[in-house]
N, C-alpha and C positions, 0 to 999 in steps of 0.2 A: 507805439502805434506804427511807426515806419517798419519796425522789425516784423510785426504781424503782416503787414501788407507785402513785405518781401517774401515771407514764407507762404503766404497765400498765393502769390504769383508763381513762386517756384513750384509749389505743389500742383497748381493748375497746369503749368508747362510740362512737368513730368507726367502728369496724368494723361494729357493729350498725346504725348509721345508714346507712352506705354499702350494707350488705346489703339493708336495707329499700327504699332508693331503687332499687337495681338490680332487686330482685324486683318492685317496682311497675311499673317500665318494662318488664320482661319480660312481666308479665301484660297490659299494654296492647298490646304488639306481638302477643302470642299471641291476644288477642281479635280483632284485626284480621285475623290470618291465618286464624282459624277462620271468619270471615264470608267471606273470599275463598275458602277451601276449600269452603265450602257452595255458593257461587255456581258454582265450577268443577265441583263434583260434579253440580249441577243441569244445567249446560250439557252435560256429557259424557253424562248420562242421556238428555237430549233427543236428542243426536246419535246415541246408540246406538239409540234407538227409531226414529229416522228411517232408519237403515241397515237395521234389521230389516224395516221396512215395505217398503223398496225391494227388499231381497232376496226377500221373499215375493212381490212383484209379478213379479220376474224368474222366480222358480220357477214360479208359476202360469202365466205366459205360455209357458214352455217345456214345461210338462206339462199343457197344456190338453186337455180331453176331446175326443175326435173327434166331429164332428157326426153326427147320426143316431142310430139305436137302438144300444144296447150289445149286445144279443143278436141275433146273426145266425145264420141257418140255413146249411146247406151250400150252396155255390155250385153251381147247376145250369146246365150248359151247354145252350143251346137246341138245338144241332145233334144231339147224341147222347143227351140226356136224363139224363145223369149229373150 
């Protein structure tokens, strides 16, 4: 009976120590991934902004205002005066 209690206690102690080491290693890896994720998010935001600016330039180039006045009167033909 005492032998079982000893092994039960030893197993619990080893399990707790192993859990703590694995959890610490997981936190360390997680912190590295968070910094990588932040750098990736910043890079993707910059790329998105660049694409938006490029798209707006294309849009403005295709939908440019015509040269000259915007309000035009009726076109009068010089021959018949209409």
